[in-house]
N, C-alpha and C positions, 0 to 999 in steps of 0.2 A: 587402361587409361590412367594417367597420373592423378593422384589425389589432389584436390584443390588446396589442401593444407601445404603440400609440397610447393605448388606454384606460388603460393603467397609468400614463401621464403625467398623467392628469386626476384631479380630486378629486370623488369621488362625493358627491352632496348628498342627504341624507335628512331626514326630519322632525326627527330628533334634532339635526341640525346647523343647522337653519334660523335660529334666533335668533342664533347666533354669526355665521353668514354675513351676515345682514342688517346686523348691527352693524358687521362689518368693511367692508362695502361703503361705508358712510357715515363711517367713521373713517379707514381706510387709504386708500380710494379716493375722494377728495373729489369731489363733483359740480362740473361746470364752472360758470362764472359766466354763461354764456349758454344760450339755448334750443337752440342747435346748428344753426340754419339757416346755409347758406353765404353767401347774399346775398339780402336781402329787398327790395332797391331796384330791381332790374332784371329784365326778363323774359328777357334773354339773358346768360348768365354763362359764364365759363371755369372749369371744374372741373379741378383739378390733383391727380393722385395722386402725392404728393411723392417717396416712396421708390422709385418705379418709373418716374419721368420720363414720365408719361402725362398729356396734356392733352385734355379734351373740351370742346366748345362745346355748351352745353345751353340749351334753351328751357324756361322755367318760366312760371307764370301768377300774377302777384301779384294781379290782379283776382279770379281764381277763389279764391284763398286766403281772401279776405274775403267771398266770395259767401254769401248766405243761401239759395241755391236748392238746395244739397246739404248734407247733414249732415256729410260727410267731405271736408275741403278740404286737410288737411296734405300730402297726396300731390302737390299742385300746385307745391310748391317742393322744392328739394334740401337734404338734410341731411348734416352732416359725418360721421355714423356710417358712411354708405356708403363714404366715402373711406377712413376708418380700417379698415373691414372689408376692402376690396379690397387696401390696402397690406399688411395682415396675411396674407390668403390667398395673396398672391404672395411673401411673405417666407420665408426659410429657417427662421424660428422656428415657423411654422405646422405642426402635426403632420399636418394633413389635406391631402394632396397632390392637386392637380387633374390630370386626365389625359383623353386623348381617348376613353377607354373609359367615361367617366361621362356620365350624364344629370343635369343640375342643374335643380331647380325652385326658383324664388324666390317667396316670398310677400310681397306688398306692395311691388312694385318702385318705385312712384312714377313721376312723369312723366320724371325724369331718365335712367333706364335706366343709371345709373352702373355697377352691378354687371354688368348684361347686356352693356354695350358693352366692358367691360374683361376679363371672365372668359370670355366665350363662345368666344373663339378658342382657349382652352386645353382645352375639354371637347368631348365628342362632340355634345352637344345641350343648348341652354339654353332653359328655359321661363320667361318673365317673366310675372307675373300681377298683377292689381290689379282694382279696381272699374271698371265700364264707362266712367265719365266720365273716367278717367285714361288710357285706352288710346290714344286718338288722338295725344296729345302724346308718350306713351311710345314709340310706333312711330316718330314723326317723329325723335325724338332718337336712336334706334337706327340709323335710316337715315342720319342725318347723321354718326354717329361710327364706324360699322362699314362699311368700304369695300366688302366683298364678303361675301355671306352667302346661304344658302338657307333658305327659309321657306315654310310653307304658310299663314301668317297675315299676313305683311307683304309689301307690294309690292316690285318691283325685285329679286326673288330671282334668284340665280345658281345654276343647278342643280349645277354642278361645284365650288362653293365647299366648303372644309373646315370653314367656320364655319356652324353651324346654330342659328338662333334663331327661337322662336315667341313670340307674345304672345297671351294668352287672358284672358278675364274669370274671376276667381275671387273672389267676394265671400264673406267668412267667415261672413256671416249667411245665405248661400244655398249651403250646402256641396254639396248634391246637384247643383245646376246647375254649380258649379265642377268637380266630379268628372266630370260629363258632358262638359264642354268639354275636360277633360284626356284623357278616354277617346277623344275625337275625333282626338287627335294620334297614336293607335295606337303608343304607346311600348311597347317591350319591358319596360322597367323604369325606375325612378328610383333614383339612387344617393345623391344629396346634396340636402338642402333647406336653403336659406339664407333668413334673414330679418334685415333691418337696420332698427333703430329703428321697429319696428312696435307697440311698447307705449308709449303716452304718456298714456293715461287709463284709468281702471278699467273703463269700459264695454267696452273692446276685449279685455280679458283672456280672458273665457270664449269669445267667438267665435274668437279667434286659436288658443287651445289646442285647441278642437274641430276647427278646420280642420287644424291640425298633426297631431293624432292620426289624422285621416281619411286623410292621405297618407303617414303613417309605416308602415313594416312592419319585420320583423326584419332585412331586408337594406338598410335605408335609415337614414341618420342625418341629424340636423339641427344646423346651427350658427346660433345666434341671437345677434345683437349688440344691446345696448341702451345708450342713454345714461342715466346716472343723473340723473333730475330729481326729481319728487315721490316722496318716500320711501314714502308710503302706497301709491301705484300700483305701485311696484317690489316692495314687500313682498307685495302681493296677487298679483302675477304669479308671483313665485318660489314662494310658498306654494302657489298653485293648481297650478302646473306640477309641483312635487314631489309634490303630493297626488293627481295624476291617475293613476288605475289604468291600468296597462299602459305607463307611461313610466319610463325611467331618466334621471336628470338629473345632469350633471357640470359642474363649474366648470373653465374653462381657467385655470390658475394664472399669476401674473404673469411667471414666468420663460419662458413660452411666448408672451408677448404683445409686440408692438412697443411702442416708447415712447409712441406716440400713443394707445394703448389702455389704458395703465397708470393713467391718471387720468381719471375721469369716465365710464368705460365698463365694461362687463362682457360677457364671451363665455360662453354656455352651450352645452353639447353634449347633445343629446337622442337617445335611441334608444328603440325599441319593444321591449317584452318579450313581445309576442304575435305 
């Protein structure tokens, strides 16, 4: 459970505050001039976490990004929001401290495995999830960037490693199947849920919130990073999130954010009231 001192640093968002919050997002926190992908020209890229001196070599799939054989392709390339989120989670400014006592679940990891590869060594167990067609490349990137790990779902596992990572299918439109896959890992509990740049069109809003609510409980909290793009989509997401029964939503204020997140991004903190 999150310490009350942490909660006291955040700004509670209610229906009464929504209009003012949305206005401030697009006045004080101007959207970026680009869509946010790291590199759309190469299948192999170097991803740098600037403030923490971490470099990852990541394979993505430009051809799959433009494929018409699947309806969801944005997960095939890497996005800057993950870099900013990792830098922030590892910074002294972040009020949510990672520890080996925590189990972390990531929703919508994408092929890059940027969060999984950098954060997993700091927590007790890391669960990366996405749709089925993303998982093969996601696993390959984790294997390439994490020297030693133990896992029940990824090959080349080292039983004595202190880094524990698993990758499972969790499609937000098939929540029961995702929950079944999660149960197969036999976790004692989940402590933290993270999601980076998972909201980029209106169609995803309801499935994502339903999936989030399904894995939240009173002893679990979620940290969600979004890039500010289409104002209509963001307004829909924040409005629906705040209006969802059983959830409490907080805004992480600028004084707790790294410089990279202060323009073009927003971090939300979500807990369950049930």
